Backbone atoms as SQL, in Angstrom:
CREATE TABLE atoms (id INTEGER PRIMARY KEY, chain TEXT, resi INTEGER, resn TEXT, atom TEXT, x REAL, y REAL, z REAL);
INSERT INTO atoms VALUES
  (1, 'A', 1, 'MET', 'N', 41.401, 127.892, -93.682),
  (2, 'A', 1, 'MET', 'CA', 42.009, 126.572, -93.819),
  (3, 'A', 1, 'MET', 'C', 40.960, 125.518, -93.436),
  (4, 'A', 2, 'SER', 'N', 40.795, 124.525, -94.281),
  (5, 'A', 2, 'SER', 'CA', 39.777, 123.511, -94.007),
  (6, 'A', 2, 'SER', 'C', 40.305, 122.443, -93.053),
  (7, 'A', 3, 'GLU', 'N', 39.398, 121.921, -92.271),
  (8, 'A', 3, 'GLU', 'CA', 39.737, 120.878, -91.314),
  (9, 'A', 3, 'GLU', 'C', 39.878, 119.543, -92.036),
  (10, 'A', 4, 'LYS', 'N', 40.860, 118.759, -91.638),
  (11, 'A', 4, 'LYS', 'CA', 41.046, 117.436, -92.243),
  (12, 'A', 4, 'LYS', 'C', 39.942, 116.500, -91.784),
  (13, 'A', 5, 'VAL', 'N', 39.532, 115.655, -92.713),
  (14, 'A', 5, 'VAL', 'CA', 38.526, 114.640, -92.417),
  (15, 'A', 5, 'VAL', 'C', 39.215, 113.290, -92.499),
  (16, 'A', 6, 'TYR', 'N', 39.053, 112.494, -91.467),
  (17, 'A', 6, 'TYR', 'CA', 39.667, 111.171, -91.427),
  (18, 'A', 6, 'TYR', 'C', 38.595, 110.094, -91.553),
  (19, 'A', 7, 'VAL', 'N', 38.937, 109.058, -92.315),
  (20, 'A', 7, 'VAL', 'CA', 38.033, 107.921, -92.520),
  (21, 'A', 7, 'VAL', 'C', 38.825, 106.637, -92.311),
  (22, 'A', 8, 'MET', 'N', 38.097, 105.530, -92.195),
  (23, 'A', 8, 'MET', 'CA', 38.778, 104.237, -92.043),
  (24, 'A', 8, 'MET', 'C', 39.595, 103.930, -93.299),
  (25, 'A', 9, 'GLY', 'N', 40.825, 103.508, -93.095),
  (26, 'A', 9, 'GLY', 'CA', 41.695, 103.154, -94.204),
  (27, 'A', 9, 'GLY', 'C', 41.149, 102.010, -95.041),
  (28, 'A', 10, 'ASP', 'N', 40.273, 101.212, -94.461),
  (29, 'A', 10, 'ASP', 'CA', 39.680, 100.079, -95.187),
  (30, 'A', 10, 'ASP', 'C', 38.954, 100.526, -96.456),
  (31, 'A', 11, 'LEU', 'N', 38.550, 101.785, -96.529),
  (32, 'A', 11, 'LEU', 'CA', 37.872, 102.284, -97.728),
  (33, 'A', 11, 'LEU', 'C', 38.766, 102.196, -98.962),
  (34, 'A', 12, 'TYR', 'N', 40.063, 102.090, -98.756),
  (35, 'A', 12, 'TYR', 'CA', 41.013, 102.087, -99.865),
  (36, 'A', 12, 'TYR', 'C', 41.691, 100.732, -100.047),
  (37, 'A', 13, 'ASN', 'N', 41.157, 99.702, -99.406),
  (38, 'A', 13, 'ASN', 'CA', 41.733, 98.356, -99.528),
  (39, 'A', 13, 'ASN', 'C', 41.800, 97.872, -100.966),
  (40, 'A', 14, 'SER', 'N', 40.907, 98.341, -101.811),
  (41, 'A', 14, 'SER', 'CA', 40.899, 97.883, -103.206),
  (42, 'A', 14, 'SER', 'C', 42.177, 98.268, -103.947),
  (43, 'A', 15, 'LEU', 'N', 42.960, 99.176, -103.397),
  (44, 'A', 15, 'LEU', 'CA', 44.223, 99.574, -104.026),
  (45, 'A', 15, 'LEU', 'C', 45.353, 98.585, -103.750),
  (46, 'A', 16, 'PHE', 'N', 45.131, 97.647, -102.860),
  (47, 'A', 16, 'PHE', 'CA', 46.192, 96.751, -102.434),
  (48, 'A', 16, 'PHE', 'C', 45.942, 95.320, -102.889),
  (49, 'A', 17, 'SER', 'N', 47.026, 94.648, -103.283),
  (50, 'A', 17, 'SER', 'CA', 46.941, 93.255, -103.727),
  (51, 'A', 17, 'SER', 'C', 46.441, 92.357, -102.609),
  (52, 'A', 18, 'VAL', 'N', 46.939, 92.579, -101.414),
  (53, 'A', 18, 'VAL', 'CA', 46.504, 91.817, -100.238),
  (54, 'A', 18, 'VAL', 'C', 45.676, 92.775, -99.389),
  (55, 'A', 19, 'GLN', 'N', 44.411, 92.463, -99.260),
  (56, 'A', 19, 'GLN', 'CA', 43.504, 93.351, -98.544),
  (57, 'A', 19, 'GLN', 'C', 43.278, 92.839, -97.126),
  (58, 'A', 20, 'VAL', 'N', 43.762, 93.619, -96.169),
  (59, 'A', 20, 'VAL', 'CA', 43.639, 93.265, -94.756),
  (60, 'A', 20, 'VAL', 'C', 42.839, 94.364, -94.070),
  (61, 'A', 21, 'SER', 'N', 41.838, 93.972, -93.328),
  (62, 'A', 21, 'SER', 'CA', 41.017, 94.954, -92.632),
  (63, 'A', 21, 'SER', 'C', 41.732, 95.450, -91.379),
  (64, 'A', 22, 'ASN', 'N', 41.856, 96.762, -91.287),
  (65, 'A', 22, 'ASN', 'CA', 42.418, 97.423, -90.109),
  (66, 'A', 22, 'ASN', 'C', 41.551, 98.639, -89.795),
  (67, 'A', 23, 'PRO', 'N', 40.354, 98.415, -89.279),
  (68, 'A', 23, 'PRO', 'CA', 39.432, 99.536, -89.072),
  (69, 'A', 23, 'PRO', 'C', 39.938, 100.589, -88.088),
  (70, 'A', 24, 'GLU', 'N', 40.940, 100.247, -87.314),
  (71, 'A', 24, 'GLU', 'CA', 41.469, 101.217, -86.350),
  (72, 'A', 24, 'GLU', 'C', 42.370, 102.269, -86.998),
  (73, 'A', 25, 'TYR', 'N', 42.806, 102.040, -88.239),
  (74, 'A', 25, 'TYR', 'CA', 43.655, 103.004, -88.941),
  (75, 'A', 25, 'TYR', 'C', 42.794, 104.022, -89.659),
  (76, 'A', 26, 'LEU', 'N', 43.025, 105.284, -89.350),
  (77, 'A', 26, 'LEU', 'CA', 42.311, 106.371, -90.002),
  (78, 'A', 26, 'LEU', 'C', 43.259, 107.089, -90.953),
  (79, 'A', 27, 'VAL', 'N', 42.736, 107.476, -92.110),
  (80, 'A', 27, 'VAL', 'CA', 43.557, 108.144, -93.119),
  (81, 'A', 27, 'VAL', 'C', 42.873, 109.438, -93.557),
  (82, 'A', 28, 'ASP', 'N', 43.676, 110.327, -94.100),
  (83, 'A', 28, 'ASP', 'CA', 43.182, 111.610, -94.595),
  (84, 'A', 28, 'ASP', 'C', 42.335, 111.378, -95.850),
  (85, 'A', 29, 'TYR', 'N', 41.050, 111.662, -95.762),
  (86, 'A', 29, 'TYR', 'CA', 40.094, 111.398, -96.837),
  (87, 'A', 29, 'TYR', 'C', 40.477, 112.115, -98.136),
  (88, 'A', 30, 'LYS', 'N', 40.780, 113.386, -98.057),
  (89, 'A', 30, 'LYS', 'CA', 41.109, 114.173, -99.254),
  (90, 'A', 30, 'LYS', 'C', 42.382, 113.652, -99.917),
  (91, 'A', 31, 'LEU', 'N', 43.404, 113.402, -99.129),
  (92, 'A', 31, 'LEU', 'CA', 44.674, 112.919, -99.669),
  (93, 'A', 31, 'LEU', 'C', 44.509, 111.575, -100.370),
  (94, 'A', 32, 'TRP', 'N', 43.840, 110.620, -99.719),
  (95, 'A', 32, 'TRP', 'CA', 43.696, 109.288, -100.313),
  (96, 'A', 32, 'TRP', 'C', 42.768, 109.295, -101.521),
  (97, 'A', 33, 'ASN', 'N', 41.802, 110.198, -101.561),
  (98, 'A', 33, 'ASN', 'CA', 40.984, 110.318, -102.769),
  (99, 'A', 33, 'ASN', 'C', 41.807, 110.879, -103.923),
  (100, 'A', 34, 'GLN', 'N', 42.726, 111.797, -103.632),
  (101, 'A', 34, 'GLN', 'CA', 43.621, 112.320, -104.670),
  (102, 'A', 34, 'GLN', 'C', 44.537, 111.216, -105.181),
  (103, 'A', 35, 'ILE', 'N', 45.054, 110.407, -104.276),
  (104, 'A', 35, 'ILE', 'CA', 45.915, 109.291, -104.676),
  (105, 'A', 35, 'ILE', 'C', 45.140, 108.344, -105.576),
  (106, 'A', 36, 'ARG', 'N', 43.956, 107.949, -105.143),
  (107, 'A', 36, 'ARG', 'CA', 43.147, 106.999, -105.920),
  (108, 'A', 36, 'ARG', 'C', 42.778, 107.582, -107.284),
  (109, 'A', 37, 'ALA', 'N', 42.449, 108.856, -107.340),
  (110, 'A', 37, 'ALA', 'CA', 42.060, 109.499, -108.596),
  (111, 'A', 37, 'ALA', 'C', 43.216, 109.545, -109.595),
  (112, 'A', 38, 'GLY', 'N', 44.448, 109.556, -109.086),
  (113, 'A', 38, 'GLY', 'CA', 45.610, 109.630, -109.962),
  (114, 'A', 38, 'GLY', 'C', 46.118, 108.290, -110.456),
  (115, 'A', 39, 'LEU', 'N', 45.486, 107.211, -110.040),
  (116, 'A', 39, 'LEU', 'CA', 45.934, 105.866, -110.417),
  (117, 'A', 39, 'LEU', 'C', 44.991, 105.245, -111.437),
  (118, 'A', 40, 'PRO', 'N', 45.527, 104.374, -112.308),
  (119, 'A', 40, 'PRO', 'CA', 44.647, 103.642, -113.228),
  (120, 'A', 40, 'PRO', 'C', 43.673, 102.762, -112.438),
  (121, 'A', 41, 'ASP', 'N', 42.522, 102.465, -113.033),
  (122, 'A', 41, 'ASP', 'CA', 41.487, 101.680, -112.349),
  (123, 'A', 41, 'ASP', 'C', 41.980, 100.325, -111.863),
  (124, 'A', 42, 'ASN', 'N', 42.875, 99.701, -112.605),
  (125, 'A', 42, 'ASN', 'CA', 43.324, 98.345, -112.257),
  (126, 'A', 42, 'ASN', 'C', 44.631, 98.336, -111.462),
  (127, 'A', 43, 'TYR', 'N', 45.076, 99.482, -110.973),
  (128, 'A', 43, 'TYR', 'CA', 46.344, 99.563, -110.244),
  (129, 'A', 43, 'TYR', 'C', 46.219, 98.916, -108.871),
  (130, 'A', 44, 'ARG', 'N', 47.235, 98.147, -108.505),
  (131, 'A', 44, 'ARG', 'CA', 47.307, 97.522, -107.182),
  (132, 'A', 44, 'ARG', 'C', 48.720, 97.683, -106.622),
  (133, 'A', 45, 'MET', 'N', 48.826, 97.857, -105.307),
  (134, 'A', 45, 'MET', 'CA', 50.121, 97.963, -104.635),
  (135, 'A', 45, 'MET', 'C', 50.300, 96.754, -103.731),
  (136, 'A', 46, 'PRO', 'N', 51.398, 96.075, -103.691),
  (137, 'A', 46, 'PRO', 'CA', 52.390, 96.128, -104.760),
  (138, 'A', 46, 'PRO', 'C', 51.831, 95.450, -106.003),
  (139, 'A', 47, 'ASP', 'N', 52.393, 95.822, -107.123),
  (140, 'A', 47, 'ASP', 'CA', 51.977, 95.243, -108.392),
  (141, 'A', 47, 'ASP', 'C', 52.177, 93.729, -108.341),
  (142, 'A', 48, 'PRO', 'N', 51.142, 92.926, -108.613),
  (143, 'A', 48, 'PRO', 'CA', 51.254, 91.465, -108.491),
  (144, 'A', 48, 'PRO', 'C', 52.355, 90.855, -109.359),
  (145, 'A', 49, 'VAL', 'N', 52.573, 91.382, -110.545),
  (146, 'A', 49, 'VAL', 'CA', 53.619, 90.836, -111.422),
  (147, 'A', 49, 'VAL', 'C', 54.992, 91.092, -110.816),
  (148, 'A', 50, 'ILE', 'N', 55.230, 92.303, -110.374),
  (149, 'A', 50, 'ILE', 'CA', 56.521, 92.640, -109.757),
  (150, 'A', 50, 'ILE', 'C', 56.700, 91.860, -108.461),
  (151, 'A', 51, 'GLN', 'N', 55.650, 91.727, -107.679),
  (152, 'A', 51, 'GLN', 'CA', 55.730, 90.962, -106.431),
  (153, 'A', 51, 'GLN', 'C', 56.115, 89.519, -106.704),
  (154, 'A', 52, 'HIS', 'N', 55.548, 88.931, -107.750),
  (155, 'A', 52, 'HIS', 'CA', 55.883, 87.553, -108.114),
  (156, 'A', 52, 'HIS', 'C', 57.361, 87.442, -108.497),
  (157, 'A', 53, 'ILE', 'N', 57.849, 88.396, -109.271),
  (158, 'A', 53, 'ILE', 'CA', 59.263, 88.393, -109.672),
  (159, 'A', 53, 'ILE', 'C', 60.154, 88.500, -108.437),
  (160, 'A', 54, 'LEU', 'N', 59.829, 89.403, -107.537),
  (161, 'A', 54, 'LEU', 'CA', 60.631, 89.570, -106.322),
  (162, 'A', 54, 'LEU', 'C', 60.598, 88.323, -105.448),
  (163, 'A', 55, 'ASN', 'N', 59.431, 87.703, -105.328),
  (164, 'A', 55, 'ASN', 'CA', 59.309, 86.502, -104.500),
  (165, 'A', 55, 'ASN', 'C', 60.042, 85.309, -105.089),
  (166, 'A', 56, 'SER', 'N', 60.211, 85.265, -106.401),
  (167, 'A', 56, 'SER', 'CA', 60.880, 84.121, -107.018),
  (168, 'A', 56, 'SER', 'C', 62.389, 84.332, -107.154),
  (169, 'A', 57, 'HIS', 'N', 62.874, 85.503, -106.766),
  (170, 'A', 57, 'HIS', 'CA', 64.318, 85.767, -106.809),
  (171, 'A', 57, 'HIS', 'C', 64.981, 85.006, -105.660),
  (172, 'A', 58, 'PRO', 'N', 66.123, 84.336, -105.923),
  (173, 'A', 58, 'PRO', 'CA', 66.756, 83.511, -104.880),
  (174, 'A', 58, 'PRO', 'C', 67.144, 84.282, -103.616),
  (175, 'A', 59, 'ASN', 'N', 67.425, 85.565, -103.728),
  (176, 'A', 59, 'ASN', 'CA', 67.814, 86.350, -102.551),
  (177, 'A', 59, 'ASN', 'C', 66.634, 87.105, -101.952),
  (178, 'A', 60, 'GLY', 'N', 65.421, 86.853, -102.481),
  (179, 'A', 60, 'GLY', 'CA', 64.227, 87.592, -102.038),
  (180, 'A', 60, 'GLY', 'C', 63.788, 87.134, -100.723);
């Protein structure tokens, strides 16, 4: 069984619409590389279009 390798979560900030540095958060390198590999190049969480729709909803 291989040992897990942890890296700073900031390495994956490009996946998020709002990028906030949190160098104290460590994430599983293999898992997050698998997540990134399975997403389209331009994918962002949350999706900016959906976020805009949710923010403009009167009950949002």
